[in-house]
KOLZALUM-901902 format. One record per residue (C-alpha): x, y, z; residue number from 0. Coordinates in steps of 0.02 Angstrom, whole numbers, plus 50000, padded with zeros to 5 digits. Layout:
// residues N
> east	north	up	num
> X	Y	Z	NUM
...
//
This chain:
// residues 699
> east	north	up	num
> 49538	54373	50776	0
> 49560	54529	50874	1
> 49641	54569	51041	2
> 49676	54728	51123	3
> 49755	54868	51028	4
> 49886	54916	51156	5
> 50072	54917	51068	6
> 50060	55098	51001	7
> 50179	55224	51071	8
> 50062	55331	51211	9
> 50079	55463	51315	10
> 50001	55548	51473	11
> 49925	55701	51443	12
> 49895	55867	51553	13
> 49821	56025	51543	14
> 49987	56095	51518	15
> 50028	56002	51360	16
> 49973	56066	51183	17
> 49915	55899	51137	18
> 49756	55908	51213	19
> 49698	56007	51066	20
> 49709	56184	51092	21
> 49863	56252	51017	22
> 49947	56296	51187	23
> 49832	56443	51194	24
> 49677	56352	51300	25
> 49745	56410	51464	26
> 49842	56562	51421	27
> 49695	56662	51358	28
> 49636	56816	51452	29
> 49815	56838	51520	30
> 49796	56669	51622	31
> 49666	56733	51726	32
> 49544	56595	51728	33
> 49471	56534	51901	34
> 49494	56364	51941	35
> 49365	56241	51879	36
> 49260	56140	52004	37
> 49132	56008	52020	38
> 48969	56040	52085	39
> 49037	56005	52260	40
> 49167	56127	52259	41
> 49315	55996	52222	42
> 49455	56070	52105	43
> 49456	55968	51929	44
> 49626	55927	51878	45
> 49576	55884	51700	46
> 49429	55941	51594	47
> 49491	55861	51431	48
> 49517	55673	51458	49
> 49410	55543	51532	50
> 49475	55422	51661	51
> 49520	55256	51584	52
> 49614	55097	51630	53
> 49778	55126	51518	54
> 49817	55249	51390	55
> 49698	55169	51246	56
> 49587	55063	51393	57
> 49396	55077	51434	58
> 49328	55227	51516	59
> 49293	55193	51717	60
> 49119	55201	51789	61
> 49212	55298	51932	62
> 49263	55447	51845	63
> 49131	55567	51927	64
> 49188	55713	51836	65
> 49126	55638	51688	66
> 48966	55576	51752	67
> 48919	55735	51835	68
> 48959	55834	51680	69
> 48874	55723	51563	70
> 48720	55692	51676	71
> 48686	55865	51704	72
> 48691	55898	51519	73
> 48587	55757	51488	74
> 48451	55835	51597	75
> 48472	56023	51564	76
> 48313	56026	51461	77
> 48150	55927	51445	78
> 48048	55840	51364	79
> 48127	55901	51202	80
> 48300	55833	51161	81
> 48435	55929	51186	82
> 48526	55874	51038	83
> 48434	55791	50876	84
> 48282	55878	50934	85
> 48198	55905	50757	86
> 48190	55732	50691	87
> 48073	55629	50574	88
> 48042	55456	50575	89
> 47974	55302	50470	90
> 47955	55110	50478	91
> 48041	54988	50369	92
> 48140	54825	50356	93
> 48314	54754	50338	94
> 48352	54608	50232	95
> 48527	54531	50233	96
> 48579	54473	50081	97
> 48763	54416	50129	98
> 48790	54304	50268	99
> 48921	54349	50404	100
> 48923	54180	50480	101
> 49072	54131	50562	102
> 49112	54327	50598	103
> 48966	54373	50702	104
> 48831	54261	50800	105
> 48704	54395	50782	106
> 48547	54312	50697	107
> 48520	54463	50601	108
> 48678	54438	50503	109
> 48657	54250	50483	110
> 48491	54223	50422	111
> 48499	54269	50222	112
> 48323	54344	50150	113
> 48247	54362	50334	114
> 48155	54535	50352	115
> 48203	54623	50510	116
> 48080	54773	50558	117
> 48155	54931	50602	118
> 48123	55118	50640	119
> 48215	55255	50559	120
> 48243	55437	50635	121
> 48334	55560	50535	122
> 48391	55730	50626	123
> 48480	55882	50629	124
> 48593	55910	50770	125
> 48598	56094	50833	126
> 48427	56154	50802	127
> 48275	56159	50941	128
> 48110	56069	50880	129
> 48045	56211	50786	130
> 48196	56251	50681	131
> 48215	56227	50485	132
> 48269	56061	50404	133
> 48383	56148	50302	134
> 48512	56215	50417	135
> 48699	56181	50379	136
> 48730	56034	50506	137
> 48757	55865	50536	138
> 48623	55739	50506	139
> 48573	55607	50632	140
> 48546	55430	50565	141
> 48481	55313	50685	142
> 48414	55144	50655	143
> 48306	55039	50781	144
> 48315	54838	50733	145
> 48192	54743	50807	146
> 48287	54574	50786	147
> 48237	54407	50865	148
> 48361	54420	50995	149
> 48315	54587	51054	150
> 48334	54774	50994	151
> 48492	54831	50915	152
> 48514	55029	50896	153
> 48629	55088	50774	154
> 48641	55263	50819	155
> 48762	55361	50689	156
> 48763	55511	50584	157
> 48763	55568	50384	158
> 48952	55597	50417	159
> 49077	55473	50454	160
> 49179	55569	50579	161
> 49152	55669	50739	162
> 49206	55835	50823	163
> 49288	55767	50968	164
> 49375	55612	51019	165
> 49322	55603	51195	166
> 49139	55598	51269	167
> 49190	55712	51409	168
> 49198	55855	51268	169
> 49011	55825	51211	170
> 48926	55944	51326	171
> 49068	56083	51275	172
> 49033	56055	51111	173
> 48853	56067	51089	174
> 48847	56206	51231	175
> 48959	56293	51095	176
> 48853	56259	50947	177
> 48684	56302	51018	178
> 48614	56480	51033	179
> 48731	56581	51163	180
> 48636	56577	51315	181
> 48644	56755	51363	182
> 48542	56805	51205	183
> 48460	56651	51143	184
> 48513	56655	50962	185
> 48570	56607	50836	186
> 48463	56460	50806	187
> 48504	56307	50723	188
> 48667	56379	50653	189
> 48855	56349	50704	190
> 48891	56541	50615	191
> 48931	56634	50772	192
> 49070	56657	50910	193
> 49044	56536	51037	194
> 49055	56380	50923	195
> 49207	56452	50828	196
> 49281	56492	50986	197
> 49276	56314	51044	198
> 49323	56234	50883	199
> 49473	56348	50857	200
> 49536	56291	51011	201
> 49499	56101	50978	202
> 49611	56053	50826	203
> 49533	55882	50847	204
> 49386	55956	50783	205
> 49458	56018	50614	206
> 49428	55855	50512	207
> 49251	55868	50565	208
> 49244	56047	50523	209
> 49293	56004	50336	210
> 49138	55892	50317	211
> 49010	56009	50402	212
> 49073	56140	50277	213
> 49055	56024	50132	214
> 48891	56000	50040	215
> 48856	55843	50152	216
> 48805	55966	50284	217
> 48653	56031	50167	218
> 48583	55855	50083	219
> 48445	55868	49953	220
> 48338	55726	50054	221
> 48357	55606	50193	222
> 48337	55476	50050	223
> 48490	55533	49966	224
> 48621	55545	50102	225
> 48739	55424	50168	226
> 48745	55369	50347	227
> 48881	55302	50461	228
> 48894	55210	50623	229
> 49051	55325	50650	230
> 49140	55215	50792	231
> 49231	55069	50776	232
> 49119	54910	50843	233
> 49166	54725	50866	234
> 49090	54574	50793	235
> 49090	54416	50896	236
> 49075	54244	50828	237
> 49010	54088	50927	238
> 49190	54060	50987	239
> 49210	54221	51062	240
> 49324	54286	50928	241
> 49321	54457	50883	242
> 49333	54553	50703	243
> 49322	54753	50701	244
> 49186	54824	50596	245
> 49127	54995	50545	246
> 48943	55026	50475	247
> 48902	55109	50323	248
> 48739	55165	50229	249
> 48727	55196	50039	250
> 48557	55260	49971	251
> 48495	55184	49820	252
> 48458	55332	49743	253
> 48623	55404	49761	254
> 48690	55561	49868	255
> 48632	55737	49806	256
> 48661	55898	49896	257
> 48595	56075	49859	258
> 48686	56243	49865	259
> 48704	56348	50003	260
> 48585	56495	49929	261
> 48456	56370	49889	262
> 48466	56300	50072	263
> 48433	56479	50137	264
> 48276	56491	50021	265
> 48203	56324	50057	266
> 48219	56367	50234	267
> 48072	56512	50202	268
> 47988	56415	50067	269
> 47972	56257	50171	270
> 48058	56237	50342	271
> 47982	56060	50335	272
> 48060	56020	50157	273
> 48161	55844	50209	274
> 48009	55780	50321	275
> 47891	55806	50186	276
> 47997	55749	50058	277
> 48004	55569	50153	278
> 47827	55578	50189	279
> 47770	55604	50011	280
> 47896	55467	49949	281
> 47838	55324	50073	282
> 47665	55388	50051	283
> 47656	55376	49857	284
> 47740	55195	49865	285
> 47923	55260	49814	286
> 47995	55167	49965	287
> 48170	55250	50009	288
> 48312	55103	50003	289
> 48487	55093	50072	290
> 48624	54961	50054	291
> 48720	54913	50212	292
> 48891	54887	50202	293
> 49031	54848	50325	294
> 49227	54872	50344	295
> 49287	54709	50423	296
> 49464	54702	50473	297
> 49568	54615	50607	298
> 49706	54672	50739	299
> 49841	54663	50597	300
> 49762	54798	50499	301
> 49710	54898	50659	302
> 49908	54898	50722	303
> 49959	54937	50523	304
> 49834	55073	50484	305
> 49906	55247	50468	306
> 49775	55306	50607	307
> 49710	55246	50762	308
> 49527	55157	50733	309
> 49466	55193	50909	310
> 49486	55384	50868	311
> 49310	55447	50816	312
> 49374	55588	50729	313
> 49465	55464	50587	314
> 49405	55353	50447	315
> 49468	55214	50348	316
> 49461	55261	50173	317
> 49353	55148	50051	318
> 49500	55143	49944	319
> 49604	55048	50084	320
> 49457	54942	50146	321
> 49319	54918	50032	322
> 49142	54897	50090	323
> 49066	54722	50099	324
> 48879	54743	50062	325
> 48765	54627	50168	326
> 48590	54686	50170	327
> 48473	54812	50121	328
> 48365	54946	50213	329
> 48191	54996	50154	330
> 48078	55125	50233	331
> 47899	55070	50175	332
> 47767	55148	50318	333
> 47739	55322	50381	334
> 47715	55334	50560	335
> 47520	55339	50631	336
> 47565	55484	50760	337
> 47725	55597	50755	338
> 47731	55613	50958	339
> 47693	55447	51002	340
> 47822	55373	50898	341
> 47966	55488	50808	342
> 47959	55587	50971	343
> 47959	55450	51103	344
> 48070	55338	51004	345
> 48216	55309	51117	346
> 48376	55259	51036	347
> 48527	55196	51156	348
> 48707	55157	51092	349
> 48714	55021	51235	350
> 48569	54915	51147	351
> 48666	54778	51058	352
> 48623	54611	51031	353
> 48741	54448	51046	354
> 48869	54455	50926	355
> 48891	54643	50920	356
> 49015	54723	51063	357
> 49093	54879	51087	358
> 49271	54936	51080	359
> 49367	55062	51191	360
> 49334	55227	51084	361
> 49328	55350	51210	362
> 49177	55439	51129	363
> 49092	55269	51108	364
> 49107	55226	51290	365
> 49037	55385	51353	366
> 48895	55375	51233	367
> 48845	55201	51321	368
> 48793	55296	51472	369
> 48725	55470	51405	370
> 48596	55411	51298	371
> 48502	55298	51430	372
> 48523	55437	51556	373
> 48447	55565	51447	374
> 48297	55455	51408	375
> 48265	55435	51590	376
> 48242	55627	51604	377
> 48137	55647	51419	378
> 48033	55494	51449	379
> 47981	55502	51626	380
> 48085	55348	51700	381
> 48156	55187	51683	382
> 48028	55096	51586	383
> 48042	55191	51426	384
> 48075	55041	51345	385
> 47897	54982	51369	386
> 47838	55126	51247	387
> 47776	55037	51093	388
> 47898	55098	50963	389
> 48039	55058	51104	390
> 47964	54887	51144	391
> 48063	54737	51078	392
> 47968	54630	50968	393
> 48041	54460	51052	394
> 47999	54394	51228	395
> 48070	54507	51368	396
> 48100	54430	51546	397
> 48185	54514	51678	398
> 48173	54558	51875	399
> 48143	54746	51854	400
> 47985	54795	51941	401
> 47889	54959	51968	402
> 47939	55122	51940	403
> 47864	55277	51833	404
> 47757	55235	51680	405
> 47754	55028	51730	406
> 47638	54965	51605	407
> 47660	54783	51648	408
> 47578	54674	51780	409
> 47707	54567	51797	410
> 47650	54416	51908	411
> 47729	54306	52051	412
> 47812	54346	52221	413
> 47985	54334	52147	414
> 48071	54488	52087	415
> 48240	54432	52118	416
> 48383	54316	52066	417
> 48434	54180	52116	418
> 48277	54107	52192	419
> 48187	53942	52209	420
> 48020	53983	52235	421
> 47962	53991	52060	422
> 48024	53861	51940	423
> 48003	53960	51776	424
> 48073	54133	51833	425
> 48207	54181	51720	426
> 48386	54141	51712	427
> 48546	54203	51646	428
> 48601	54101	51497	429
> 48802	54097	51483	430
> 48777	54013	51302	431
> 48658	54103	51221	432
> 48669	54283	51308	433
> 48759	54438	51281	434
> 48956	54408	51275	435
> 49089	54533	51305	436
> 49266	54501	51212	437
> 49387	54444	51324	438
> 49507	54591	51326	439
> 49667	54586	51412	440
> 49690	54762	51504	441
> 49838	54828	51580	442
> 49899	55009	51626	443
> 49884	55139	51772	444
> 49727	55227	51818	445
> 49749	55397	51735	446
> 49670	55532	51627	447
> 49762	55534	51463	448
> 49742	55544	51273	449
> 49837	55418	51167	450
> 49982	55486	51057	451
> 49910	55390	50916	452
> 49770	55523	50928	453
> 49868	55666	50904	454
> 49871	55697	50706	455
> 49716	55824	50688	456
> 49753	55875	50512	457
> 49820	55733	50395	458
> 49631	55675	50352	459
> 49572	55845	50340	460
> 49690	55879	50213	461
> 49654	55709	50123	462
> 49462	55747	50126	463
> 49477	55930	50046	464
> 49598	55863	49913	465
> 49484	55719	49872	466
> 49333	55841	49820	467
> 49302	55895	49652	468
> 49331	56075	49618	469
> 49162	56146	49643	470
> 49141	56051	49812	471
> 49319	56124	49865	472
> 49233	56298	49820	473
> 49080	56263	49925	474
> 49195	56219	50076	475
> 49297	56372	50063	476
> 49130	56467	50045	477
> 49048	56398	50177	478
> 49202	56441	50306	479
> 49204	56605	50236	480
> 49012	56635	50275	481
> 49029	56561	50439	482
> 49184	56646	50501	483
> 49109	56815	50427	484
> 48969	56792	50564	485
> 49096	56792	50693	486
> 49120	56956	50794	487
> 49294	56927	50864	488
> 49418	56949	50761	489
> 49544	56840	50868	490
> 49432	56694	50850	491
> 49431	56718	50649	492
> 49620	56732	50648	493
> 49644	56576	50750	494
> 49519	56483	50650	495
> 49616	56525	50506	496
> 49775	56471	50591	497
> 49717	56320	50627	498
> 49665	56279	50442	499
> 49836	56339	50381	500
> 49892	56169	50468	501
> 49777	56079	50356	502
> 49836	56177	50197	503
> 49909	56353	50186	504
> 49826	56375	50020	505
> 49657	56341	50084	506
> 49676	56458	50240	507
> 49744	56589	50103	508
> 49586	56576	50011	509
> 49477	56584	50166	510
> 49586	56751	50235	511
> 49561	56821	50062	512
> 49375	56809	50057	513
> 49370	56884	50249	514
> 49470	57019	50188	515
> 49609	56975	50327	516
> 49773	57081	50312	517
> 49939	57010	50332	518
> 50032	56847	50357	519
> 49931	56708	50412	520
> 50007	56637	50577	521
> 49987	56456	50598	522
> 49950	56378	50756	523
> 50075	56289	50832	524
> 50049	56089	50817	525
> 50140	55935	50882	526
> 50083	55834	50724	527
> 50100	55911	50555	528
> 49985	55858	50406	529
> 50039	55728	50300	530
> 50064	55763	50130	531
> 50063	55586	50061	532
> 49893	55510	50089	533
> 49817	55474	49927	534
> 49641	55556	49872	535
> 49488	55453	49904	536
> 49366	55490	49778	537
> 49242	55389	49895	538
> 49224	55541	49992	539
> 49169	55651	49861	540
> 48978	55673	49829	541
> 49014	55714	49638	542
> 49146	55582	49592	543
> 49017	55450	49646	544
> 48852	55524	49587	545
> 48720	55405	49522	546
> 48650	55456	49336	547
> 48471	55447	49367	548
> 48299	55555	49394	549
> 48225	55430	49505	550
> 48161	55512	49667	551
> 48177	55697	49599	552
> 48052	55821	49575	553
> 48022	55915	49422	554
> 47927	56088	49424	555
> 47831	56143	49269	556
> 47787	56331	49258	557
> 47614	56354	49153	558
> 47484	56503	49127	559
> 47337	56530	49025	560
> 47377	56469	48837	561
> 47518	56348	48884	562
> 47514	56198	48759	563
> 47432	56051	48858	564
> 47509	55921	48739	565
> 47686	55983	48785	566
> 47647	55965	48974	567
> 47556	55795	48952	568
> 47694	55724	48864	569
> 47830	55796	48973	570
> 47746	55722	49127	571
> 47711	55547	49049	572
> 47899	55532	49020	573
> 47959	55603	49183	574
> 47845	55502	49296	575
> 47901	55346	49190	576
> 48077	55385	49225	577
> 48030	55379	49410	578
> 48022	55567	49445	579
> 47879	55677	49508	580
> 47805	55814	49394	581
> 47730	55966	49486	582
> 47623	56105	49413	583
> 47645	56282	49468	584
> 47535	56401	49401	585
> 47502	56598	49436	586
> 47337	56531	49524	587
> 47322	56381	49632	588
> 47161	56328	49528	589
> 47271	56304	49367	590
> 47290	56385	49202	591
> 47171	56372	49053	592
> 47266	56294	48912	593
> 47271	56359	48713	594
> 47147	56206	48685	595
> 47033	56271	48826	596
> 47064	56116	48942	597
> 47105	56156	49117	598
> 47280	56114	49164	599
> 47270	56084	49358	600
> 47406	56160	49472	601
> 47500	56087	49620	602
> 47567	56256	49677	603
> 47522	56435	49658	604
> 47679	56540	49596	605
> 47729	56635	49762	606
> 47706	56460	49863	607
> 47789	56339	49725	608
> 47965	56419	49720	609
> 48089	56340	49609	610
> 48194	56297	49748	611
> 48071	56149	49784	612
> 48120	56068	49625	613
> 48266	55967	49552	614
> 48246	56046	49369	615
> 48116	56151	49289	616
> 48023	56164	49137	617
> 47951	56347	49073	618
> 47791	56297	48969	619
> 47719	56465	48924	620
> 47645	56549	48788	621
> 47707	56717	48704	622
> 47578	56815	48779	623
> 47594	56733	48953	624
> 47773	56754	48946	625
> 47768	56929	48910	626
> 47642	56955	49054	627
> 47753	56849	49163	628
> 47910	56951	49125	629
> 47832	57085	49233	630
> 47800	56981	49382	631
> 47931	56967	49505	632
> 47891	56801	49580	633
> 47905	56722	49401	634
> 48058	56807	49359	635
> 48124	56744	49527	636
> 48079	56572	49490	637
> 48166	56552	49328	638
> 48329	56662	49391	639
> 48346	56554	49553	640
> 48336	56385	49447	641
> 48466	56461	49342	642
> 48567	56523	49488	643
> 48554	56363	49574	644
> 48629	56275	49428	645
> 48472	56165	49386	646
> 48423	56111	49203	647
> 48303	56213	49141	648
> 48182	56156	48992	649
> 48077	56300	48896	650
> 47965	56319	48753	651
> 48031	56445	48630	652
> 47886	56564	48661	653
> 47961	56570	48851	654
> 48112	56655	48800	655
> 48054	56829	48854	656
> 48038	56764	49041	657
> 48204	56676	49026	658
> 48299	56856	48948	659
> 48203	56943	49107	660
> 48283	56816	49232	661
> 48460	56833	49151	662
> 48471	56667	49089	663
> 48618	56625	48964	664
> 48608	56479	48856	665
> 48708	56330	48911	666
> 48716	56150	48912	667
> 48571	56148	49043	668
> 48455	56269	48956	669
> 48355	56169	48834	670
> 48232	56252	48719	671
> 48104	56165	48625	672
> 48190	55994	48655	673
> 48101	55836	48667	674
> 48056	55764	48845	675
> 48196	55624	48834	676
> 48330	55746	48796	677
> 48258	55844	48957	678
> 48273	55705	49065	679
> 48441	55637	49008	680
> 48509	55791	49050	681
> 48426	55800	49215	682
> 48496	55640	49261	683
> 48666	55709	49243	684
> 48657	55820	49372	685
> 48675	56005	49396	686
> 48773	56125	49284	687
> 48941	56152	49388	688
> 49019	56237	49251	689
> 48883	56380	49266	690
> 48926	56417	49447	691
> 49076	56544	49393	692
> 48952	56643	49296	693
> 48826	56665	49427	694
> 48915	56676	49593	695
> 49100	56724	49668	696
> 49216	56580	49681	697
> 49350	56611	49818	698
//
């Protein structure tokens, strides 16, 4: 079905042109006094923005030694911790196909309905080091290794469907800008500092991704409650060699849920392992997380007619334009036995595909095919890292590769080459069942270039913002204000606000107001203005497609001596029947003595069981204990935070003094002496977004 997308209008891009994505300022900063950029051998570099490729939209060439040197050095900068995605957590599970793609992909995993393929998943943050907090504002890695009958397939993506850059040659720059500044070694696991926003303000192509990163997608409630994406456009190949373009989507069964920023900050202090603990506990208790795998399938005709280039990793295809086709489900049902041996040693490589799955000429994807393998050579000691158990395929492996560091296999025989005639059973290539590549016609000059079809950096950023609900829009604005307020260099703040003015002047003005910027905003020059006619996409909003459920949530109940055990038992029964967890918090970890003299066992001591750890709370106190806890700062904060974080609060009438001390005003989410069912139903409806203007300033 698919042939090369080669008919779009393209243009050669050089450093002197603004289209690179620098607003015409990158090479004029500091009065144009920058020294020339060279390779490690001293050769002058003509273009550090674009990889060398065959034709304006063709594949990246292996001979691009500038690209290879830059990425290779980046890949080997530190060992053994991952340079990016260092902090991760993994689990085992399976994929079950529910809808056959026969005739579209020859891959067996997509043809055998009902078959369960074992897999391993690793979730991660991007910017933070191994010891950083789970709750940093960040993209989340969402990488899946399928152990198929035909070999391993690694779908290495994120919880956001687009990325900051269009070309892999800029990846080291992006990460080095986002990481701690090298002269001081901080800040850790955050982008709220000068170097990141300096880079971002000079790379307009990052604007769409910035909208996502400043949204609530970057502070998910749980790994179990976030979407995943393959990011790039790939190809499916059928038995006849015909191609269909495909984009991959993971959809959580529990629905998406995020937290609010103040809550994220406090969780980082209360439990920096919040996400990994949540996943471990869910699997350990038999509440296995589940996702649907959806695909967007399209042909060359669609690719040519779509508003944006499908090879541009900073763009997406809205689901309203091209709906998802759900083809299977993933279930995580087993925790790792050893975190280091499995989660830390798992090696995901974008190049790992099986017959029936192929690459496209996306320049970011092309660079990743090389980079991931090169990284593993450094991290895991040599070329035999695929023999580590968590990486090893579960199908027969037969090749001519011998020796090397960490060689575990004792291959027999005298032949380690092909072709040979000395052994009748030595492996041979299989032209029929082996890995095919799409027969793509290519033409064009060999040059460093960026296609003109990649030049619109602001239209989808605008579409994303206007597709959000009002609370979600407010959170994006607040996040930009928070991040840019940490930037010390005024010129960077002004330039970033100027870039956002290209998305929507109203957005830029709200952020400028929050930063206290004076004077008229000066939009940074752009060659392509944001389109005003793109329709909103409700599928881009977390709240517009929220799932009405309490399944997978955790309810915290504050008790003390004198609490009514009957109320607590009744509530626990209803909560757990609905699929949620019920945790008891008491002033002492030994629990509390109920009014009837029985012991109410506690899961948390008050100071160690902050309300930020729960999705909703119940304050079940007697009049005496409420009066006593009203003078306890930890108890007041426990209730106040739950209210400020827009959570549903249930309470006994006797608990009112503590609610009053915490500043709780009655609204639809504050339920006094209500039956358990009413409490559960209100939790299922989500947070109290109408409460937000009462508890924090909305810019």
